[in-house]
C-alpha positions in Angstrom: 5.1 29.8 36.5 2.5 27.4 38.1 1.1 26.7 34.6 4.5 25.4 33.4 4.8 23.1 36.4 1.3 21.6 35.7 1.9 21.2 31.9 5.2 19.3 32.2 3.7 16.2 33.9 0.6 16.3 31.6 2.8 16.3 28.5 5.0 13.5 30.0 2.0 11.4 30.6 0.7 11.9 27.1 4.1 10.9 25.6 4.2 7.8 27.7 0.7 6.7 26.7 1.4 7.2 23.0 4.8 5.4 23.3 3.1 2.4 24.8 0.8 1.8 21.8 2.2 -0.6 19.2 3.0 1.0 15.9 1.0 0.1 12.8 4.3 -0.8 11.1 5.0 -3.7 13.4 1.6 -5.3 12.7 2.0 -4.6 8.9 5.4 -6.2 8.7 4.1 -9.5 10.2 1.3 -9.6 7.6 3.1 -8.4 4.5 3.2 -11.2 1.9 4.5 -9.1 -1.0 5.9 -5.6 -1.3 7.6 -3.7 -4.1 8.4 -0.1 -4.6 8.2 0.8 -8.3 10.1 4.0 -8.7 12.5 3.3 -11.5 11.8 2.5 -15.2 14.6 -0.1 -15.1 12.4 -2.3 -12.8 10.0 -3.0 -15.6 10.7 -5.6 -18.4 8.8 -4.8 -21.6 6.8 -2.2 -19.7 5.6 -4.5 -16.9 6.9 -5.7 -13.5 6.6 -9.5 -12.9 7.4 -11.6 -9.9 6.6 -15.1 -8.6 5.4 -15.8 -5.0 3.7 -18.5 -3.0 0.3 -17.8 -1.4 -1.2 -20.0 1.2 -4.9 -20.6 1.4 -6.6 -17.5 2.8 -7.8 -14.0 2.4 -5.5 -11.2 1.2 -5.8 -7.6 0.2 -3.9 -5.0 -1.8 -2.5 -1.8 -0.2 -0.9 1.0 -2.2 1.2 4.0 -1.3 0.7 6.3 -4.3 1.4 9.9 -4.9 0.4 12.5 -7.5 3.1 11.1 -10.0 1.9 7.5 -9.7 0.5 5.8 -12.8 -3.1 6.9 -13.4 -4.1 3.3 -14.1 -2.3 0.4 -12.4 -3.3 -3.0 -13.9 -2.5 -5.9 -11.7 -2.9 -9.6 -12.7 -2.4 -12.6 -10.4 -2.3 -16.0 -12.0 -1.9 -19.4 -10.4 -2.9 -23.0 -11.1 -6.5 -22.5 -9.7 -6.5 -18.7 -9.3 -6.9 -15.8 -11.8 -7.4 -12.2 -10.7 -7.2 -9.0 -12.8 -8.0 -5.4 -11.9 -7.4 -2.0 -13.3 -6.8 0.2 -10.3 -7.7 3.9 -10.9 -5.7 6.6 -9.1 -8.0 9.0 -7.3 -6.9 12.3 -5.7 -8.9 13.8 -2.9 -8.5 17.5 -2.3 -8.3 18.8 1.3 -8.7 22.4 2.1 -7.2 24.1 5.1 -7.6 27.7 6.1 -4.3 28.6 4.3 -3.6 25.8 1.8 -4.9 22.9 -0.3 -3.3 19.4 -0.5 -4.2 16.1 -2.0 -4.2 12.5 -0.7 -4.0 9.7 -3.2 -5.6 6.2 -3.3 -6.2 3.5 -5.9 -9.8 2.5 -6.4 -10.8 -1.0 -7.4 -11.3 -4.5 -6.0 -8.6 -5.0 -3.4 -9.7 -8.2 -1.7 -8.6 -11.6 -2.9 -9.4 -15.1 -1.7 -7.0 -18.0 -2.4 -8.7 -21.4 -2.1 -5.4 -23.5 -1.8 -1.7 -22.9 -1.5 -0.1 -22.2 -4.9 2.6 -20.4 -6.8 1.2 -17.1 -8.1 2.6 -14.9 -10.8 2.0 -11.2 -10.2 2.2 -8.8 -13.1 2.0 -5.0 -12.5 1.4 -2.9 -15.6 1.6 0.9 -15.2 0.2 1.3 -18.7 3.2 3.2 -20.0 3.7 5.5 -16.9 7.0 4.0 -15.7 8.4 7.3 -14.3 5.9 7.7 -11.4 6.5 5.9 -8.1 4.1 3.6 -6.2 4.4 1.0 -3.5 2.3 -2.2 -3.9 1.6 -4.5 -1.0 -0.3 -7.8 -0.6 -1.2 -8.3 3.0 -2.9 -11.1 4.9 -6.4 -10.3 6.0 
């Protein structure tokens, strides 16, 4: 009985401490410049997704939320008046073993950092290289 009385305040303190930390989502939302969830073939026109956006001078980086059904190669091109970027991001699965199971985490490998020298209109083209059925979220975040 005494152990329960001691554990309740400890658990309550731990919950209060974790609740006081800001969530990563609030910080990410402030810094998100571009976001798209590509999960439906109808989102692509002629096999690619294209959108226009304005980027200020600064440093940015890509962030992806892929899964095992995401395109194996995700080609992204950014073009502006004085900026040109192109990268073929490769989907990499990492196996994790536990005592009773195995699971994978997924990430795209490639050059994720970009530097814009001046404010400009940018055209982003995302090409899943024919794999339009898999889903992936693509972000451009301020650094």
